[in-house]
PDBQT receptor file of N, H, CA, C and O in Angstrom, charges set to zero:
ATOM      1  N   MET A   1      99.252 179.579 117.035  1.00  0.00    +0.000 N 
ATOM      2  CA  MET A   1      97.869 179.697 116.663  1.00  0.00    +0.000 C 
ATOM      3  C   MET A   1      97.634 181.393 116.170  1.00  0.00    +0.000 C 
ATOM      4  O   MET A   1      97.374 182.183 117.078  1.00  0.00    +0.000 OA
ATOM      5  N   PRO A   2      97.718 181.862 114.911  1.00  0.00    +0.000 N 
ATOM      6  CA  PRO A   2      97.319 183.104 114.441  1.00  0.00    +0.000 C 
ATOM      7  C   PRO A   2      96.141 183.866 115.150  1.00  0.00    +0.000 C 
ATOM      8  O   PRO A   2      94.993 183.441 115.273  1.00  0.00    +0.000 OA
ATOM      9  N   ARG A   3      96.696 185.220 115.648  1.00  0.00    +0.000 N 
ATOM     10  H   ARG A   3      97.629 185.566 115.548  1.00  0.00    +0.000 HD
ATOM     11  CA  ARG A   3      95.569 185.885 115.938  1.00  0.00    +0.000 C 
ATOM     12  C   ARG A   3      94.164 186.479 115.202  1.00  0.00    +0.000 C 
ATOM     13  O   ARG A   3      94.394 187.488 114.536  1.00  0.00    +0.000 OA
ATOM     14  N   LYS A   4      92.920 186.090 115.199  1.00  0.00    +0.000 N 
ATOM     15  H   LYS A   4      92.733 185.270 115.740  1.00  0.00    +0.000 HD
ATOM     16  CA  LYS A   4      92.343 187.133 114.530  1.00  0.00    +0.000 C 
ATOM     17  C   LYS A   4      91.620 188.440 114.722  1.00  0.00    +0.000 C 
ATOM     18  O   LYS A   4      90.751 188.540 115.588  1.00  0.00    +0.000 OA
ATOM     19  N   VAL A   5      92.006 189.604 113.816  1.00  0.00    +0.000 N 
ATOM     20  H   VAL A   5      92.713 189.523 113.112  1.00  0.00    +0.000 HD
ATOM     21  CA  VAL A   5      91.618 190.542 114.028  1.00  0.00    +0.000 C 
ATOM     22  C   VAL A   5      90.473 191.222 113.616  1.00  0.00    +0.000 C 
ATOM     23  O   VAL A   5      90.483 191.700 112.482  1.00  0.00    +0.000 OA
ATOM     24  N   LEU A   6      89.433 191.365 114.361  1.00  0.00    +0.000 N 
ATOM     25  H   LEU A   6      89.425 190.977 115.283  1.00  0.00    +0.000 HD
ATOM     26  CA  LEU A   6      88.207 192.278 113.321  1.00  0.00    +0.000 C 
ATOM     27  C   LEU A   6      88.457 193.686 112.651  1.00  0.00    +0.000 C 
ATOM     28  O   LEU A   6      89.268 194.450 113.174  1.00  0.00    +0.000 OA
ATOM     29  N   ARG A   7      87.908 193.977 111.724  1.00  0.00    +0.000 N 
ATOM     30  H   ARG A   7      87.248 193.357 111.300  1.00  0.00    +0.000 HD
ATOM     31  CA  ARG A   7      87.972 194.978 111.034  1.00  0.00    +0.000 C 
ATOM     32  C   ARG A   7      87.448 196.041 112.022  1.00  0.00    +0.000 C 
ATOM     33  O   ARG A   7      87.782 197.220 111.905  1.00  0.00    +0.000 OA
ATOM     34  N   SER A   8      86.751 195.674 112.845  1.00  0.00    +0.000 N 
ATOM     35  H   SER A   8      86.480 194.717 112.940  1.00  0.00    +0.000 HD
ATOM     36  CA  SER A   8      86.123 196.956 113.542  1.00  0.00    +0.000 C 
ATOM     37  C   SER A   8      87.343 197.435 114.796  1.00  0.00    +0.000 C 
ATOM     38  O   SER A   8      87.287 198.463 115.471  1.00  0.00    +0.000 OA
ATOM     39  N   GLN A   9      88.230 196.553 114.848  1.00  0.00    +0.000 N 
ATOM     40  H   GLN A   9      88.275 195.718 114.300  1.00  0.00    +0.000 HD
ATOM     41  CA  GLN A   9      89.146 196.857 115.983  1.00  0.00    +0.000 C 
ATOM     42  C   GLN A   9      90.007 198.036 115.498  1.00  0.00    +0.000 C 
ATOM     43  O   GLN A   9      90.054 198.183 114.276  1.00  0.00    +0.000 OA
ATOM     44  N   SER A  10      90.887 199.140 116.480  1.00  0.00    +0.000 N 
ATOM     45  H   SER A  10      90.848 199.021 117.472  1.00  0.00    +0.000 HD
ATOM     46  CA  SER A  10      91.155 200.055 115.832  1.00  0.00    +0.000 C 
ATOM     47  C   SER A  10      92.619 199.835 115.110  1.00  0.00    +0.000 C 
ATOM     48  O   SER A  10      93.171 200.554 114.277  1.00  0.00    +0.000 OA
ATOM     49  N   GLU A  11      93.108 198.481 115.763  1.00  0.00    +0.000 N 
ATOM     50  H   GLU A  11      92.659 197.897 116.439  1.00  0.00    +0.000 HD
ATOM     51  CA  GLU A  11      94.623 198.354 115.380  1.00  0.00    +0.000 C 
ATOM     52  C   GLU A  11      94.500 197.206 114.185  1.00  0.00    +0.000 C 
ATOM     53  O   GLU A  11      94.039 196.068 114.281  1.00  0.00    +0.000 OA
ATOM     54  N   LEU A  12      95.058 197.872 113.040  1.00  0.00    +0.000 N 
ATOM     55  H   LEU A  12      95.433 198.796 112.962  1.00  0.00    +0.000 HD
ATOM     56  CA  LEU A  12      94.955 197.038 111.735  1.00  0.00    +0.000 C 
ATOM     57  C   LEU A  12      95.907 195.929 111.856  1.00  0.00    +0.000 C 
ATOM     58  O   LEU A  12      95.646 194.810 111.416  1.00  0.00    +0.000 OA
ATOM     59  N   TYR A  13      97.198 196.272 112.544  1.00  0.00    +0.000 N 
ATOM     60  H   TYR A  13      97.410 197.182 112.901  1.00  0.00    +0.000 HD
ATOM     61  CA  TYR A  13      97.599 194.650 112.499  1.00  0.00    +0.000 C 
ATOM     62  C   TYR A  13      97.897 194.431 113.861  1.00  0.00    +0.000 C 
ATOM     63  O   TYR A  13      98.162 195.342 114.644  1.00  0.00    +0.000 OA
ATOM     64  N   PRO A  14      97.843 192.771 114.265  1.00  0.00    +0.000 N 
ATOM     65  CA  PRO A  14      98.409 192.544 115.329  1.00  0.00    +0.000 C 
ATOM     66  C   PRO A  14     100.019 192.262 115.422  1.00  0.00    +0.000 C 
ATOM     67  O   PRO A  14     100.445 191.530 116.316  1.00  0.00    +0.000 OA
ATOM     68  N   PHE A  15     100.717 192.741 114.669  1.00  0.00    +0.000 N 
ATOM     69  H   PHE A  15     100.372 193.336 113.944  1.00  0.00    +0.000 HD
ATOM     70  CA  PHE A  15     102.051 193.012 114.884  1.00  0.00    +0.000 C 
ATOM     71  C   PHE A  15     102.461 193.975 113.860  1.00  0.00    +0.000 C 
ATOM     72  O   PHE A  15     101.649 194.417 113.047  1.00  0.00    +0.000 OA
ATOM     73  N   VAL A  16     104.003 194.400 113.875  1.00  0.00    +0.000 N 
ATOM     74  H   VAL A  16     104.663 194.041 114.535  1.00  0.00    +0.000 HD
ATOM     75  CA  VAL A  16     104.519 195.342 113.193  1.00  0.00    +0.000 C 
ATOM     76  C   VAL A  16     105.099 194.764 111.889  1.00  0.00    +0.000 C 
ATOM     77  O   VAL A  16     105.852 193.796 111.782  1.00  0.00    +0.000 OA
ATOM     78  N   VAL A  17     104.647 195.473 111.014  1.00  0.00    +0.000 N 
ATOM     79  H   VAL A  17     104.035 196.259 111.101  1.00  0.00    +0.000 HD
ATOM     80  CA  VAL A  17     105.069 195.111 109.612  1.00  0.00    +0.000 C 
ATOM     81  C   VAL A  17     105.745 195.776 108.840  1.00  0.00    +0.000 C 
ATOM     82  O   VAL A  17     105.219 196.716 108.245  1.00  0.00    +0.000 OA
ATOM     83  N   GLU A  18     106.940 195.493 108.673  1.00  0.00    +0.000 N 
ATOM     84  H   GLU A  18     107.368 194.729 109.157  1.00  0.00    +0.000 HD
ATOM     85  CA  GLU A  18     107.760 196.405 108.104  1.00  0.00    +0.000 C 
ATOM     86  C   GLU A  18     107.999 196.021 106.666  1.00  0.00    +0.000 C 
ATOM     87  O   GLU A  18     108.100 194.856 106.280  1.00  0.00    +0.000 OA
ATOM     88  N   LEU A  19     108.108 197.443 105.655  1.00  0.00    +0.000 N 
ATOM     89  H   LEU A  19     108.026 198.389 105.969  1.00  0.00    +0.000 HD
ATOM     90  CA  LEU A  19     107.620 196.950 104.138  1.00  0.00    +0.000 C 
ATOM     91  C   LEU A  19     109.134 196.641 103.916  1.00  0.00    +0.000 C 
ATOM     92  O   LEU A  19     110.035 197.121 104.604  1.00  0.00    +0.000 OA
ATOM     93  N   ASN A  20     109.345 195.565 102.612  1.00  0.00    +0.000 N 
ATOM     94  H   ASN A  20     108.613 195.175 102.054  1.00  0.00    +0.000 HD
ATOM     95  CA  ASN A  20     110.746 195.171 101.922  1.00  0.00    +0.000 C 
ATOM     96  C   ASN A  20     111.424 194.221 103.555  1.00  0.00    +0.000 C 
ATOM     97  O   ASN A  20     112.556 193.739 103.571  1.00  0.00    +0.000 OA
ATOM     98  N   LYS A  21     110.872 194.173 104.246  1.00  0.00    +0.000 N 
ATOM     99  H   LYS A  21     109.952 194.565 104.233  1.00  0.00    +0.000 HD
ATOM    100  CA  LYS A  21     111.664 193.283 105.487  1.00  0.00    +0.000 C 
ATOM    101  C   LYS A  21     110.765 192.004 105.907  1.00  0.00    +0.000 C 
ATOM    102  O   LYS A  21     111.260 190.879 105.982  1.00  0.00    +0.000 OA
ATOM    103  N   THR A  22     109.392 192.273 106.178  1.00  0.00    +0.000 N 
ATOM    104  H   THR A  22     108.990 193.187 106.118  1.00  0.00    +0.000 HD
ATOM    105  CA  THR A  22     108.885 191.261 106.948  1.00  0.00    +0.000 C 
ATOM    106  C   THR A  22     108.465 190.397 106.020  1.00  0.00    +0.000 C 
ATOM    107  O   THR A  22     107.853 190.817 105.038  1.00  0.00    +0.000 OA
ATOM    108  N   ARG A  23     108.754 188.932 106.204  1.00  0.00    +0.000 N 
ATOM    109  H   ARG A  23     109.252 188.591 107.002  1.00  0.00    +0.000 HD
ATOM    110  CA  ARG A  23     108.391 187.905 105.137  1.00  0.00    +0.000 C 
ATOM    111  C   ARG A  23     107.258 187.143 106.141  1.00  0.00    +0.000 C 
ATOM    112  O   ARG A  23     107.148 186.890 107.341  1.00  0.00    +0.000 OA
ATOM    113  N   VAL A  24     106.370 186.906 104.706  1.00  0.00    +0.000 N 
ATOM    114  H   VAL A  24     106.460 187.112 103.731  1.00  0.00    +0.000 HD
ATOM    115  CA  VAL A  24     105.169 186.075 105.290  1.00  0.00    +0.000 C 
ATOM    116  C   VAL A  24     104.983 184.916 104.029  1.00  0.00    +0.000 C 
ATOM    117  O   VAL A  24     105.589 184.865 102.958  1.00  0.00    +0.000 OA
ATOM    118  N   ILE A  25     104.068 184.140 104.489  1.00  0.00    +0.000 N 
ATOM    119  H   ILE A  25     103.576 184.182 105.359  1.00  0.00    +0.000 HD
ATOM    120  CA  ILE A  25     103.465 182.681 104.019  1.00  0.00    +0.000 C 
ATOM    121  C   ILE A  25     102.234 182.991 103.566  1.00  0.00    +0.000 C 
ATOM    122  O   ILE A  25     101.343 183.321 104.349  1.00  0.00    +0.000 OA
ATOM    123  N   THR A  26     101.966 182.886 101.627  1.00  0.00    +0.000 N 
ATOM    124  H   THR A  26     102.690 182.619 100.991  1.00  0.00    +0.000 HD
ATOM    125  CA  THR A  26     100.569 183.062 101.269  1.00  0.00    +0.000 C 
ATOM    126  C   THR A  26      99.999 181.428 100.926  1.00  0.00    +0.000 C 
ATOM    127  O   THR A  26     100.563 180.420 101.349  1.00  0.00    +0.000 OA
ATOM    128  N   ARG A  27      98.944 181.431 100.195  1.00  0.00    +0.000 N 
ATOM    129  H   ARG A  27      98.486 182.251  99.851  1.00  0.00    +0.000 HD
ATOM    130  CA  ARG A  27      98.446 180.501  99.738  1.00  0.00    +0.000 C 
ATOM    131  C   ARG A  27      99.024 180.030  98.489  1.00  0.00    +0.000 C 
ATOM    132  O   ARG A  27      99.108 178.870  98.084  1.00  0.00    +0.000 OA
ATOM    133  N   GLU A  28      99.386 181.043  97.977  1.00  0.00    +0.000 N 
ATOM    134  H   GLU A  28      99.318 181.985  98.306  1.00  0.00    +0.000 HD
ATOM    135  CA  GLU A  28     100.642 181.008  96.637  1.00  0.00    +0.000 C 
ATOM    136  C   GLU A  28     101.783 180.778  96.835  1.00  0.00    +0.000 C 
ATOM    137  O   GLU A  28     102.200 180.010  95.968  1.00  0.00    +0.000 OA
ATOM    138  N   GLY A  29     102.928 181.199  97.927  1.00  0.00    +0.000 N 
ATOM    139  H   GLY A  29     102.589 181.823  98.630  1.00  0.00    +0.000 HD
ATOM    140  CA  GLY A  29     104.009 180.516  98.468  1.00  0.00    +0.000 C 
ATOM    141  C   GLY A  29     104.643 181.565  99.509  1.00  0.00    +0.000 C 
ATOM    142  O   GLY A  29     103.818 182.129 100.227  1.00  0.00    +0.000 OA
ATOM    143  N   LYS A  30     105.979 181.901  99.688  1.00  0.00    +0.000 N 
ATOM    144  H   LYS A  30     106.650 181.443  99.104  1.00  0.00    +0.000 HD
ATOM    145  CA  LYS A  30     106.548 182.546 100.139  1.00  0.00    +0.000 C 
ATOM    146  C   LYS A  30     106.892 183.743  99.745  1.00  0.00    +0.000 C 
ATOM    147  O   LYS A  30     106.954 183.871  98.522  1.00  0.00    +0.000 OA
ATOM    148  N   GLY A  31     107.211 184.948 100.574  1.00  0.00    +0.000 N 
ATOM    149  H   GLY A  31     107.160 184.844 101.567  1.00  0.00    +0.000 HD
ATOM    150  CA  GLY A  31     107.334 186.061 100.038  1.00  0.00    +0.000 C 
ATOM    151  C   GLY A  31     107.571 187.253 100.637  1.00  0.00    +0.000 C 
ATOM    152  O   GLY A  31     107.532 187.126 101.861  1.00  0.00    +0.000 OA
ATOM    153  N   LEU A  32     107.895 188.810 100.133  1.00  0.00    +0.000 N 
ATOM    154  H   LEU A  32     107.927 188.913  99.139  1.00  0.00    +0.000 HD
ATOM    155  CA  LEU A  32     108.173 189.481 100.885  1.00  0.00    +0.000 C 
ATOM    156  C   LEU A  32     107.214 190.526 100.906  1.00  0.00    +0.000 C 
ATOM    157  O   LEU A  32     106.502 190.524  99.902  1.00  0.00    +0.000 OA
ATOM    158  N   ILE A  33     106.882 191.739 102.025  1.00  0.00    +0.000 N 
ATOM    159  H   ILE A  33     107.460 191.741 102.841  1.00  0.00    +0.000 HD
ATOM    160  CA  ILE A  33     105.833 192.398 102.214  1.00  0.00    +0.000 C 
ATOM    161  C   ILE A  33     106.521 193.756 101.111  1.00  0.00    +0.000 C 
ATOM    162  O   ILE A  33     107.568 194.367 101.324  1.00  0.00    +0.000 OA
ATOM    163  N   THR A  34     105.719 193.927 100.117  1.00  0.00    +0.000 N 
ATOM    164  H   THR A  34     104.868 193.431  99.944  1.00  0.00    +0.000 HD
ATOM    165  CA  THR A  34     106.207 195.275  99.357  1.00  0.00    +0.000 C 
ATOM    166  C   THR A  34     105.162 196.792  99.630  1.00  0.00    +0.000 C 
ATOM    167  O   THR A  34     105.462 197.971  99.439  1.00  0.00    +0.000 OA
ATOM    168  N   LYS A  35     103.886 196.188 100.134  1.00  0.00    +0.000 N 
ATOM    169  H   LYS A  35     103.643 195.231 100.289  1.00  0.00    +0.000 HD
ATOM    170  CA  LYS A  35     102.715 197.439 100.066  1.00  0.00    +0.000 C 
ATOM    171  C   LYS A  35     102.004 197.061 101.074  1.00  0.00    +0.000 C 
ATOM    172  O   LYS A  35     101.769 195.882 101.339  1.00  0.00    +0.000 OA
ATOM    173  N   LYS A  36     101.542 198.194 101.818  1.00  0.00    +0.000 N 
ATOM    174  H   LYS A  36     101.733 199.152 101.602  1.00  0.00    +0.000 HD
ATOM    175  CA  LYS A  36     100.112 197.692 102.593  1.00  0.00    +0.000 C 
ATOM    176  C   LYS A  36      98.792 198.339 102.510  1.00  0.00    +0.000 C 
ATOM    177  O   LYS A  36      98.994 199.517 102.216  1.00  0.00    +0.000 OA
ATOM    178  N   THR A  37      97.727 198.143 102.615  1.00  0.00    +0.000 N 
ATOM    179  H   THR A  37      97.562 197.186 102.853  1.00  0.00    +0.000 HD
ATOM    180  CA  THR A  37      96.588 198.980 102.645  1.00  0.00    +0.000 C 
ATOM    181  C   THR A  37      95.759 198.553 103.971  1.00  0.00    +0.000 C 
ATOM    182  O   THR A  37      96.057 197.600 104.692  1.00  0.00    +0.000 OA
ATOM    183  N   ASN A  38      94.714 199.390 104.152  1.00  0.00    +0.000 N 
ATOM    184  H   ASN A  38      94.472 200.164 103.566  1.00  0.00    +0.000 HD
ATOM    185  CA  ASN A  38      93.765 198.750 105.571  1.00  0.00    +0.000 C 
ATOM    186  C   ASN A  38      93.525 197.287 105.466  1.00  0.00    +0.000 C 
ATOM    187  O   ASN A  38      93.723 196.965 106.637  1.00  0.00    +0.000 OA
ATOM    188  N   GLU A  39      93.248 196.252 104.877  1.00  0.00    +0.000 N 
ATOM    189  H   GLU A  39      93.088 196.513 103.926  1.00  0.00    +0.000 HD
ATOM    190  CA  GLU A  39      93.297 195.222 105.113  1.00  0.00    +0.000 C 
ATOM    191  C   GLU A  39      94.066 194.168 103.835  1.00  0.00    +0.000 C 
ATOM    192  O   GLU A  39      93.900 192.948 103.817  1.00  0.00    +0.000 OA
ATOM    193  N   TRP A  40      94.728 194.762 103.040  1.00  0.00    +0.000 N 
ATOM    194  H   TRP A  40      94.863 195.753 103.055  1.00  0.00    +0.000 HD
ATOM    195  CA  TRP A  40      95.224 194.207 102.080  1.00  0.00    +0.000 C 
ATOM    196  C   TRP A  40      96.651 194.101 102.020  1.00  0.00    +0.000 C 
ATOM    197  O   TRP A  40      97.294 195.135 102.199  1.00  0.00    +0.000 OA
ATOM    198  N   ILE A  41      97.327 192.905 101.774  1.00  0.00    +0.000 N 
ATOM    199  H   ILE A  41      96.805 192.064 101.629  1.00  0.00    +0.000 HD
ATOM    200  CA  ILE A  41      99.209 193.451 101.352  1.00  0.00    +0.000 C 
ATOM    201  C   ILE A  41      99.232 192.838 100.233  1.00  0.00    +0.000 C 
ATOM    202  O   ILE A  41      98.428 192.028  99.772  1.00  0.00    +0.000 OA
ATOM    203  N   TYR A  42     100.746 193.497  99.557  1.00  0.00    +0.000 N 
ATOM    204  H   TYR A  42     101.399 194.155  99.931  1.00  0.00    +0.000 HD
ATOM    205  CA  TYR A  42     100.860 193.105  98.618  1.00  0.00    +0.000 C 
ATOM    206  C   TYR A  42     102.679 192.913  98.528  1.00  0.00    +0.000 C 
ATOM    207  O   TYR A  42     103.646 193.655  98.692  1.00  0.00    +0.000 OA
ATOM    208  N   VAL A  43     102.451 191.446  98.164  1.00  0.00    +0.000 N 
ATOM    209  H   VAL A  43     101.664 190.843  98.030  1.00  0.00    +0.000 HD
ATOM    210  CA  VAL A  43     103.771 190.235  98.499  1.00  0.00    +0.000 C 
ATOM    211  C   VAL A  43     104.270 190.026  97.095  1.00  0.00    +0.000 C 
ATOM    212  O   VAL A  43     103.586 189.892  96.080  1.00  0.00    +0.000 OA
ATOM    213  N   LEU A  44     105.813 190.020  97.232  1.00  0.00    +0.000 N 
ATOM    214  H   LEU A  44     106.369 190.128  98.056  1.00  0.00    +0.000 HD
ATOM    215  CA  LEU A  44     106.481 189.524  96.005  1.00  0.00    +0.000 C 
ATOM    216  C   LEU A  44     107.102 188.396  96.362  1.00  0.00    +0.000 C 
ATOM    217  O   LEU A  44     107.973 188.212  97.212  1.00  0.00    +0.000 OA
ATOM    218  N   LEU A  45     106.426 187.462  95.436  1.00  0.00    +0.000 N 
ATOM    219  H   LEU A  45     105.718 187.611  94.746  1.00  0.00    +0.000 HD
ATOM    220  CA  LEU A  45     106.804 185.840  95.742  1.00  0.00    +0.000 C 
ATOM    221  C   LEU A  45     108.198 185.642  95.405  1.00  0.00    +0.000 C 
ATOM    222  O   LEU A  45     108.779 186.308  94.548  1.00  0.00    +0.000 OA
ATOM    223  N   ASP A  46     108.778 184.635  96.150  1.00  0.00    +0.000 N 
ATOM    224  H   ASP A  46     108.306 184.093  96.846  1.00  0.00    +0.000 HD
ATOM    225  CA  ASP A  46     110.162 184.213  95.929  1.00  0.00    +0.000 C 
ATOM    226  C   ASP A  46     110.504 183.430  94.649  1.00  0.00    +0.000 C 
ATOM    227  O   ASP A  46     111.576 183.443  94.043  1.00  0.00    +0.000 OA
ATOM    228  N   LYS A  47     109.079 182.561  94.279  1.00  0.00    +0.000 N 
ATOM    229  H   LYS A  47     108.209 182.551  94.771  1.00  0.00    +0.000 HD
ATOM    230  CA  LYS A  47     109.490 181.572  93.251  1.00  0.00    +0.000 C 
ATOM    231  C   LYS A  47     109.481 182.365  91.886  1.00  0.00    +0.000 C 
ATOM    232  O   LYS A  47     110.356 182.125  91.054  1.00  0.00    +0.000 OA
ATOM    233  N   ASN A  48     108.457 183.352  91.636  1.00  0.00    +0.000 N 
ATOM    234  H   ASN A  48     107.747 183.547  92.312  1.00  0.00    +0.000 HD
ATOM    235  CA  ASN A  48     108.434 183.915  90.472  1.00  0.00    +0.000 C 
ATOM    236  C   ASN A  48     108.272 185.313  90.505  1.00  0.00    +0.000 C 
ATOM    237  O   ASN A  48     107.636 185.978  89.688  1.00  0.00    +0.000 OA
ATOM    238  N   ASN A  49     108.882 185.725  91.493  1.00  0.00    +0.000 N 
ATOM    239  H   ASN A  49     109.399 185.185  92.158  1.00  0.00    +0.000 HD
ATOM    240  CA  ASN A  49     109.116 187.317  91.382  1.00  0.00    +0.000 C 
ATOM    241  C   ASN A  49     107.677 188.149  90.735  1.00  0.00    +0.000 C 
ATOM    242  O   ASN A  49     107.602 189.010  89.858  1.00  0.00    +0.000 OA
ATOM    243  N   GLN A  50     106.904 187.674  91.337  1.00  0.00    +0.000 N 
ATOM    244  H   GLN A  50     106.965 186.974  92.049  1.00  0.00    +0.000 HD
ATOM    245  CA  GLN A  50     105.425 187.994  90.917  1.00  0.00    +0.000 C 
ATOM    246  C   GLN A  50     105.026 188.750  92.131  1.00  0.00    +0.000 C 
ATOM    247  O   GLN A  50     105.378 188.311  93.225  1.00  0.00    +0.000 OA
ATOM    248  N   THR A  51     104.143 190.128  92.030  1.00  0.00    +0.000 N 
ATOM    249  H   THR A  51     103.856 190.484  91.141  1.00  0.00    +0.000 HD
ATOM    250  CA  THR A  51     103.229 190.432  93.017  1.00  0.00    +0.000 C 
ATOM    251  C   THR A  51     102.050 190.323  93.258  1.00  0.00    +0.000 C 
ATOM    252  O   THR A  51     101.201 190.995  92.671  1.00  0.00    +0.000 OA
ATOM    253  N   ILE A  52     101.774 189.439  94.184  1.00  0.00    +0.000 N 
ATOM    254  H   ILE A  52     102.463 188.893  94.661  1.00  0.00    +0.000 HD
ATOM    255  CA  ILE A  52     100.153 189.116  94.427  1.00  0.00    +0.000 C 
ATOM    256  C   ILE A  52      99.411 190.352  95.361  1.00  0.00    +0.000 C 
ATOM    257  O   ILE A  52     100.102 191.271  95.800  1.00  0.00    +0.000 OA
ATOM    258  N   LYS A  53      97.861 190.281  95.633  1.00  0.00    +0.000 N 
ATOM    259  H   LYS A  53      97.299 189.534  95.276  1.00  0.00    +0.000 HD
ATOM    260  CA  LYS A  53      97.112 191.046  96.240  1.00  0.00    +0.000 C 
ATOM    261  C   LYS A  53      96.591 190.198  97.584  1.00  0.00    +0.000 C 
ATOM    262  O   LYS A  53      95.550 189.572  97.378  1.00  0.00    +0.000 OA
ATOM    263  N   THR A  54      96.973 190.119  98.497  1.00  0.00    +0.000 N 
ATOM    264  H   THR A  54      97.818 190.627  98.664  1.00  0.00    +0.000 HD
ATOM    265  CA  THR A  54      96.065 189.179  99.546  1.00  0.00    +0.000 C 
ATOM    266  C   THR A  54      95.656 189.554 100.878  1.00  0.00    +0.000 C 
ATOM    267  O   THR A  54      96.321 190.264 101.632  1.00  0.00    +0.000 OA
ATOM    268  N   SER A  55      94.790 189.164 101.073  1.00  0.00    +0.000 N 
ATOM    269  H   SER A  55      94.249 188.588 100.460  1.00  0.00    +0.000 HD
ATOM    270  CA  SER A  55      94.567 189.511 102.588  1.00  0.00    +0.000 C 
ATOM    271  C   SER A  55      94.860 188.100 103.890  1.00  0.00    +0.000 C 
ATOM    272  O   SER A  55      94.871 188.265 105.109  1.00  0.00    +0.000 OA
ATOM    273  N   ILE A  56      95.013 187.136 103.346  1.00  0.00    +0.000 N 
ATOM    274  H   ILE A  56      95.004 187.002 102.355  1.00  0.00    +0.000 HD
ATOM    275  CA  ILE A  56      95.228 186.136 103.949  1.00  0.00    +0.000 C 
ATOM    276  C   ILE A  56      96.736 185.485 104.061  1.00  0.00    +0.000 C 
ATOM    277  O   ILE A  56      97.329 184.888 103.162  1.00  0.00    +0.000 OA
ATOM    278  N   TYR A  57      97.232 185.769 105.478  1.00  0.00    +0.000 N 
ATOM    279  H   TYR A  57      96.750 186.254 106.208  1.00  0.00    +0.000 HD
ATOM    280  CA  TYR A  57      98.777 185.342 105.079  1.00  0.00    +0.000 C 
ATOM    281  C   TYR A  57      99.131 184.947 106.715  1.00  0.00    +0.000 C 
ATOM    282  O   TYR A  57      98.354 185.016 107.668  1.00  0.00    +0.000 OA
ATOM    283  N   LEU A  58     100.485 184.537 106.714  1.00  0.00    +0.000 N 
ATOM    284  H   LEU A  58     101.116 184.481 105.940  1.00  0.00    +0.000 HD
ATOM    285  CA  LEU A  58     100.834 184.016 108.081  1.00  0.00    +0.000 C 
ATOM    286  C   LEU A  58     102.344 184.920 108.103  1.00  0.00    +0.000 C 
ATOM    287  O   LEU A  58     103.140 184.837 107.167  1.00  0.00    +0.000 OA
ATOM    288  N   VAL A  59     102.544 185.622 109.093  1.00  0.00    +0.000 N 
ATOM    289  H   VAL A  59     101.898 185.690 109.854  1.00  0.00    +0.000 HD
ATOM    290  CA  VAL A  59     104.040 185.986 109.229  1.00  0.00    +0.000 C 
ATOM    291  C   VAL A  59     105.028 184.886 109.720  1.00  0.00    +0.000 C 
ATOM    292  O   VAL A  59     104.819 184.276 110.769  1.00  0.00    +0.000 OA
ATOM    293  N   GLU A  60     106.233 184.625 108.840  1.00  0.00    +0.000 N 
ATOM    294  H   GLU A  60     106.403 185.121 107.988  1.00  0.00    +0.000 HD
ATOM    295  CA  GLU A  60     107.026 184.051 109.316  1.00  0.00    +0.000 C 
ATOM    296  C   GLU A  60     107.999 184.417 110.652  1.00  0.00    +0.000 C 
ATOM    297  O   GLU A  60     108.317 185.599 110.786  1.00  0.00    +0.000 OA
ATOM    298  N   CYS A  61     108.386 183.618 111.452  1.00  0.00    +0.000 N 
ATOM    299  H   CYS A  61     108.128 182.658 111.343  1.00  0.00    +0.000 HD
ATOM    300  CA  CYS A  61     108.898 184.107 112.757  1.00  0.00    +0.000 C 
ATOM    301  C   CYS A  61     110.521 184.124 112.301  1.00  0.00    +0.000 C 
ATOM    302  O   CYS A  61     111.161 183.437 111.506  1.00  0.00    +0.000 OA
ATOM    303  N   MET A  62     110.898 185.319 113.249  1.00  0.00    +0.000 N 
ATOM    304  H   MET A  62     110.377 185.877 113.895  1.00  0.00    +0.000 HD
ATOM    305  CA  MET A  62     112.181 185.735 112.923  1.00  0.00    +0.000 C 
ATOM    306  C   MET A  62     113.009 186.068 114.109  1.00  0.00    +0.000 C 
ATOM    307  O   MET A  62     112.904 187.162 114.664  1.00  0.00    +0.000 OA
ATOM    308  N   GLU A  63     113.814 185.166 114.499  1.00  0.00    +0.000 N 
ATOM    309  H   GLU A  63     113.899 184.277 114.048  1.00  0.00    +0.000 HD
ATOM    310  CA  GLU A  63     114.570 185.447 115.976  1.00  0.00    +0.000 C 
ATOM    311  C   GLU A  63     115.296 186.564 115.970  1.00  0.00    +0.000 C 
ATOM    312  O   GLU A  63     115.784 186.961 114.912  1.00  0.00    +0.000 OA
ATOM    313  N   THR A  64     115.507 187.351 117.335  1.00  0.00    +0.000 N 
ATOM    314  H   THR A  64     115.110 187.029 118.195  1.00  0.00    +0.000 HD
ATOM    315  CA  THR A  64     115.961 188.613 117.367  1.00  0.00    +0.000 C 
ATOM    316  C   THR A  64     117.105 188.304 118.551  1.00  0.00    +0.000 C 
ATOM    317  O   THR A  64     116.950 187.371 119.339  1.00  0.00    +0.000 OA
ATOM    318  N   ALA A  65     118.110 189.068 118.585  1.00  0.00    +0.000 N 
ATOM    319  H   ALA A  65     118.236 189.827 117.945  1.00  0.00    +0.000 HD
ATOM    320  CA  ALA A  65     119.140 189.001 119.569  1.00  0.00    +0.000 C 
ATOM    321  C   ALA A  65     118.741 189.704 120.642  1.00  0.00    +0.000 C 
ATOM    322  O   ALA A  65     119.470 189.790 121.630  1.00  0.00    +0.000 OA
TER     323      ALA A  65
């Protein structure tokens, strides 16, 4: 279950967000984070190569060795 982070907390993200590497799922579809601000991220969607601005997303799990 995703963890909710309040704006008042000093930690902006509860996980490491790497630009052009971290994949997310939004209401509009899956994509890649291209830019981030305090509470907004910009996601390049896979389905139509459109960039959207959103604050609601889930991070896809990636296996590490």
